[in-house]
N, C-alpha and C positions, 0 to 999 in steps of 0.2 A: 504493500500500500504506500501511496505517496505520504510521506510523514506529515503529521499535523504539528505545526510549530507552537511552542508555548507563547502565550500572549505577552509580549514585552512592548512597552510603550515606545513605538518608533515614531519619529517625526516624519510627516508626509505632506505633500502638496496635492491639492485636488484640482483636476483639470476638466473643464466642460466647454461645450460650444453652444452658441445661439444660431439656429438655422431656420429655414422656412417652416419646418415641421415642429420646431421647439422654440418658443419665444423666450424673452428674458425672464419672465415670471416663472415659467415652467423649468427653465434651466436652473434658476435659484432653488426651486423646490427639490429638484433631483440632486443638486449638490448638498442640500441640507440632509437629505436621506443618505447620500454617500458618506457624509461626515459621521452620521449615526452608525453606518455600517463599519466605518474605519474604527470608531470608538469600540464597537462590539468586538472587532477583530484584534483589539489591543494596540491600536495606533492613535496618534494625535494629529489632527489636521491643523497645520499652522498657517496655511495661506491657500487662497483659491485663484486660479487663472481661468478667465473666460474669454473666448474669442468669437466674434461674429463672422460666420462663413455661410456661403450658399449651400455648400455640402462639405463634409470632412475631406481633407487632403488624402488621396489614396495612398500616398507614400509615408507621410509623417503625421496624419490626423490633423495637426495644427499647421498654421503657416510657419515658414522658416523664422520670421522675425519674432513671433510669439514664443516659438520653441527656444530661441536664443535668450529671451527674457527669463524663461523658466530655468534654463541651464545656469544663468548668472545667479539667480536666487538660490538654487540648489547648492551651487559651489560655495557661495558666500555664507550660507547659513548651516552648512553641514547636514543637509537633508538626505535621508537614506532611501526614500521611496516616493515615486510619483504615481498617483492613482487617477486613471481616466474614467469618466462617467459612462462611456459606451464601450462595447466590445471591440477590441482592436483585432485587425486581421494579422495573420502571422508575419506578413511583410512589414506592416506598420510597427508591430511590436519589435521586430529586429532592428529597423531603422531608428526608432526612438531610443531604444536601449543603447545603440551604438553612439548616438548623438549626446544623450544626457549622461551616460555612464553611471547609472544608478539602477536600483530595482524598479521595474515597471509592472504595475498591476492594472487590470481593467476591472470593470464592475463585476463581470462574470467570475474572474479569478478570485476577487475579494469575497463574493458570496460563497464560492466553493470552499474557500479557506475557513469561513465561519462554520459552514456545514460540517467540514472535516473535524473541527474542534468540538462540535456539539453532538455528533453522532454517538449514540450509546449502544444500541442493539446491533446484532449481526446484520439484520436487514438494512438498517439505516447506513451502517458502515459500508456495506457492499454497494448500495445505491450511490453514495457519495463518491466512492472509489471509482465506480464506472463512469460517472460524470466527469471526474478529474482526468481520467485517462482519455476520454473522448475529446476533452478540451485540449489536452497536451499533445495528442498525436500529430495534428498538422503544424504544431509550433515547435517540434523537436529540432528543426534546422538550426535554431539559434544556440543549441546547447553544445554542439560539438563542431569545432572548426579545425582541430589539429590533425584529424585523420580523414577528413572528407575529400581530400584531393590526392590520395595515394596513387602512385603510378608504378608500373613495373618497368622492365628494361625495354629496349627497342623491339617493336613488334609484339610486345606482351601486354596483356591487360593487367589491372591491379591485382593485389594478392587475394582477391575474393571479397567476402562480405565486409564492408566498412562498418565502423562502430555505429554510425547513425542508422544504417540498415538493420544492424543487429538489434538496436534499441526499438526501432519501429516494429520489428517482428515480435520482440518480447512483449511490447505493449498490445499489439493485435491479439497475441495469445492470451494475455491477461484479460482483455475486453471480452473475448469469447468465453473464457472461464467464468468471469463474473456474471455474464448473461445466463450461463447455465445454472450458476449458484442462485441467481435471483429467480429463475424459473422454478427451482426446487422450493425456495422460500414462498413464492407465489402460491404453489400447490398447497403447501402447509397452511398458509393463511386462508386460502379459500375453503379448506376443510374446516378450519376453526370457525369461519363465518357460517358454514352450513350447520355446524354443531350448536350454534346459538339458537337454533330453532326458528320459530316464527315470531319471536319477540320484535316489537317495533324498534327500529334503529333511528336514532337522532344523531346527526353529525354537526359539530361546531365548525363553521368555516369562516374565513375572513382574512383581512390583511395581516401582515406580521405585527406583533406588539399591540393588539387591540384589546387584550385581556381575555382570550379564550380559555387559557389554562386556569386563570383565577376564577372565572365563572364555573369551570368544570369542578374545581376544588370546592366551591361553595355549594353547588347543587348536589354533587355526589359524595360530599364529605370525605374526599380522598386527598392525597398529597402529591398531585402531579407537579413537577418542577415548573415554577413560574418566576419570571424575572423581567425587569423593565429594560430588556434588550431585544434586538431583532433576532428572530429565529431561536428563541429559547427552547421551543419544542420542535423536534424533528421526528420523534418516534410516535406512532399512533397509539393512543391509550384508550381502551374501552372499559367503561365502568357501568355496573348495573345501578339504575336509579329508580326509586319508587316515589311517585307523587300521588297522594291520596291512596286510591286502590288499584293503580295501574303501574306494573313494573315495565321498564323499557331500558334499552342500552344506549348510553351516550358515548360518542367518540370525539376525542380531541385530535385535530389534524394539524399538519404543518401549515404555517401561515404563507400567504402569497405576497408578492412584491412586484412593483412596476419593473419593466425590463427584466423579467425573470428569465435566466438563461435557458435556452431550449434543451440543453443537455440535462438540466435538472428536471424539467417537466417530463422528459422521456424516461429518465432513470427512476423518478418517483411515481411512476404509473401505478405500481402495486400499492403504495401508500394512498394514492388518490382513489383506489378501488373502494376504500371505505366510504368515500363521499358518493361514489357512483351507486353503491348498494344501499345507501341510507334511504329511509322512507320520508324523513323530514329534515330540512336543513335549518339550522339557526345561524343566520348570517350576522356575525358580530361586527359592529362598526365603532371605531373610536370617535365619538362625536366632538371630543375636545380638540381633535386635530384639524387645523385650518383647511386641509385639502381632503377631508374625508369623502367628499363626493367622487373625487378621482379614484380613491381607494375602492369605493363600491363598484365603480365601472371596471377597474382592473380585475377585481375578484369575479365579477359577472362574466368577463371575457374568458377567464381561465375555466370557469364552470361550464361555459358554452363549449369550450374545446374538449372537455371531458364528458360532454352530453349530460350534464346535470342541472342545466339552467331552469328546466321546467318542473322541477320537483317542488312540492309544497314547501314554502319558506316563511320563516318569521324573521323580520328585521329586528335585531337587538341593538339599540343605540346605547353603548356602554360609556362609562367615565363621565356621567353627567355632573359628578362632583368637581371635575376639573374644567368644565365648560365655562368659558368667559366670552363676552361679546363687547364690541365697542358701543359707546353710548353717544347720543346726540343731545346737546343741551337744548332746553326748551326754547331759548331765544335765538337758536341757530336756524336761520331760514334758508341757508345756502346748501348745507351738506345734504346730499341725497341718501336715503336709506338703502343700503346694500346688504348682501348676505352677511357681511362682517358685523352688522348691527342687529341681526336676528337673535331674539331670545329663544329659549327652548320651546316656548309656546308658539312663537312664529314658525319655527321649523315644523312643529307638529301639524300646522295647517297647510304645509306645502305638499310635495309629492309623498311625504311620509304618511300622509292621511289617505293614501291610495286604498280603495275598498278591496282590491284583489289581494294585496299583500298585507299581512298582519304586521304591526310594529309595536315596540315597547321601549320605553326609556328607563335605563337602570344604572346603578353603580355597583359592580360586582365587589369592589374593594370595600365600600362602606355599607353594602347590603341594602341600598335604597331601592324601593319598588320591587323587592325580590318576590314577595308574595303574589303581586300582580303578574310577574314574569312566570312563576310556577303555575298559576291559574291558566295563563295563556298557553303555555306548553302542554298542560294537562288537556285542555280542550282540543288542541291540534292532534295530540297523540290519541285521544279518545276516538276521534273521527276515523283514524286509520285502524285502531284496535277493533272497533265495532264491525268494520268491513271484514276484518280477518277472522274474528271470532263472533259471528252473528248470534249465536245461541248462548252467549255467556251472560247470565243474569246478574252475576256478582257486580258487574260494572255499575249497575244502577242502585246498588246498596251503598250509600255513603257510610263509612265507618265512623 
């Protein structure tokens, strides 16, 4: 396995771009998220560099002038790492590394690094390892330069397999082994899912760091690892929960993120099977985050990719204790009311009041509105339960 590094606070610069598809505000949001990812991985972001471009430079991602600014800052401040907000192609990675002469990471590599340090179970470790090797394979060229131009004598070819070819072959073998291992784990997990019988399955889904594990702990009285960092949970956890007179299974799943690497979506397919096979989704949203609507859209996009968007869903707006809004003074006749000025009551009257999708506002940490939340989940689970067990009279006897 590619080794997981111990988290040591390394100084890093963050690099992003403003393009036709990504305006200044979006670029700032993505860099905020990248800074949080850097912190989670054990680094410290000391400066940001942003450049306006029509599209990224195919050779060096940034323009040459901006790259020279970055190099000057890195050299004068003894910075060890440059982190780019987008995935770099193998050629870009090689050229930038040669120019800046420091460690270069892109968003994908950083997320993989965090996943590697967080993976606990055999399944999660194998999934992360597979994603790491798939990411590494096309980028191997930058690792070996001392043996890749070996030549024999006149009229002879080189001495056989060069070191880079050997490495590629080893990695391809590793990838096929890991895929076989994951197939075996998939079979075991599908058998486990079958053994759970016909109990109603509820899955917690949502963006990373919205409080899914905290909510799971409160509802199921269990001790799932929860922390205010990105991707604290990688391993799927299933717990039996009983509300009133109905038992059901609740699953805590891995969080999603914008610009999620395709390798991870591919390798975490078996983890996402828990979402696919759920009867009810609890879509948890951090309403205190200024861009929570973007987060909702990102999660819906991934749910759509795994054919789970049309499942019965309850929108759970969490962290109401941390929600703040801007205010307009009574005598201020100029400032227009925007979403930044919405109170929770204002939000409740918007799309969150959609008759087709149930929604509830809670604080899992402070246990605010928890009884209403349980009641809403109970009602939704009961609808599914009645269809599955139509002759179960006990349902209608409140204990």
